N, C-alpha and C positions, 0 to 999 in steps of 0.2 A: 767627445762632444759633437752633437749633430748641429751643423750650421746650415744656413740657407744655401751656401755653395755646395755642401754635401747633398742636400735635397736636389739641387739642380743637376748635379752629376748623376744622381740616381735616376732622375726623370729622363735624362738623355738616352738611357739604355732601355727604357720601358717600351714594349709594344703598345699599340693603341688601347686594347682592352684593359691592360694593367694600368695605363695612365688614367683612364676613366675611373677605375677602382681607387687609385691613389688619390685623385682629386675628390672623389665622393667621400672618402674617409677623413680628409683633412680640411675641406672647405668649411669655414664657419657658416652657421645658418643665420645669424643675426647681422643686421646692418648697424653701424658702418663697418664692423670688423670684416665682413665678407668682402666688400668692395676694396677695403684696404689690403686684405690678404692677397687678393688677385693682383692688385697693382704692384705689391711688393714682389710676389712670385715672378710676374712678368718682367719687372725691372731687373731682378737678379739674373734671369736668363738673358735679357737684352745686353747686360754688361759683359756677358761671357763671349760675345762675338769679337772678332778681331784677331784671332789666332791664325793658324794655317788655313788655306782655303777649304780644306776638307773639314776641319774643326768648325770654322765659321759657318759652313753650310749646315752642319749638324745642329748647331745652336740656333741658327735662323729657322730651320725646320721645326725645332721644338717651340720656338717663339710663335711661329705660324699656328702650330697645333694649340698652344695655350690661348692665343687670340681667338681662334675658332671656338674653343670650349667656353671662353668668356662670353662670346656672343650667344652661343647656344643656351647658356645658363642665365642670360639676362643681365650680365654685368655691363655689357656694352649695348647700346641701342643699335639698330640696323645701320644708321648713318655713321655712328662712331666706329662700328666694326668695319664698314667699308672704307672709311678714311684711314683707319689703322692698317688695313690690308694694302691700300695704295702706297702708303709710306713705306711699309715693310718690303713690298715688291720693288719699289723704286730703289731702296737701299740694297736689295739683294739681287738686282738685275744681272750682275756679272757672275753670279754663282751658278753652279750647275744643278740648281734645284727647280728650275722652271717647269719641268715636265710634271711635277707633282702639284703644281699650284695654278690658280687662275692667271690669266694674262692681266697686264695693267689695264687693257681695254675693258675686260670683263669686270675688274674691280671698280673702274670709273663708272661703268654702267650700273653696278650695284649701288654706288653712292648716289648717282642721279635718281635712281628708282626710290631710294630711301629718304630723299630730301623733298621739301615742298616744291610745288610747281614754280616755274620761273615767274609767272604772273603774281603769285603770292609773295615771292621774295622781292620782286620789284615794288610791291605794295609796302613791304617792310622798309624799303629804301626811301620811300617818298612820304608815306603817311606819318603825321606827327600830331599829337604825341602818341607814343607807342605804349601799349599795355605791358606790364611786367613780363608776361609770358612771351610776348613778341620781342622784347629786349633780350631775354635769355636766348630765344631762337636766333635772333640776329647775331648775337655774340658767338653762339656755337657755330653757325654757318660761316661767319667771317673767319673764325679760327680754323675750321676744317678746310676752307678754300685756301687759306694761307699754307697749311701743312701739305696739301695735296698738289699745289701748284707746281712743284719741281718735277712732277711726273709728266708734264705736258710734252716735252720733247720725245718721250718714249711711247706715246699713244700712236698706234698704227692707223687707226681710222681718222681720216680728215674730218668727217662729219662730227665724230665724237670730240676731236681736238677743238673744233670750232665751238661746240657746245660748252666745253670746259672754259674756253677763252671768254665766252659770254658771262659765265659765272665769275671768273677772275675780274672782269671789268666791274661787276657789281660789288666786289669785296670792299672797295673803298667807300661805297655809299651806305653799306650796312653800318648802323649805329652812328651815322653822321648826325651831329647835334646842331639844331638850328638855334638862333638867338632866343626864340620863344621857348624852346626846350630848356635852355639854360636858366631862364627866368623862373620856370616852374619848379626848379629844384629846391 
């Protein structure tokens, strides 16, 4: 019987071209099955980490590859892909895989480039009431800031660290509800 764990073990040994072929042959074409399939595949691989350092590094590298393919195939938006990369790099920072991956600074720069401007985010924190699209954006940004915040001590650039700190300070203002907002519900 072929199980997700067997698929994951098989993916671990595939070179990049074979991985692309495998993904092309199995990825569902219709939504929501496609997004669900990617989520499940990536979570199976993520659960395989935690063995020996060498095994952990192999599984993390496969996870990085799947995350990259998910972004290339439009499963993740640019900001989601950058946030996922930041979290993964932060979790894997003690492994000997860094030479093959971007730095945390580069990943944070990607996230900042993929998010709205600070002026637009500040508007989201102060303008009320917000349109539904702005509420979704506020929620997504707040959640992303929350999950990438632990990378702050590992950022090498003081300027970049200060910029992320400014975003972290805004996190608590995103989706803050005023009394007037509550009455309009």
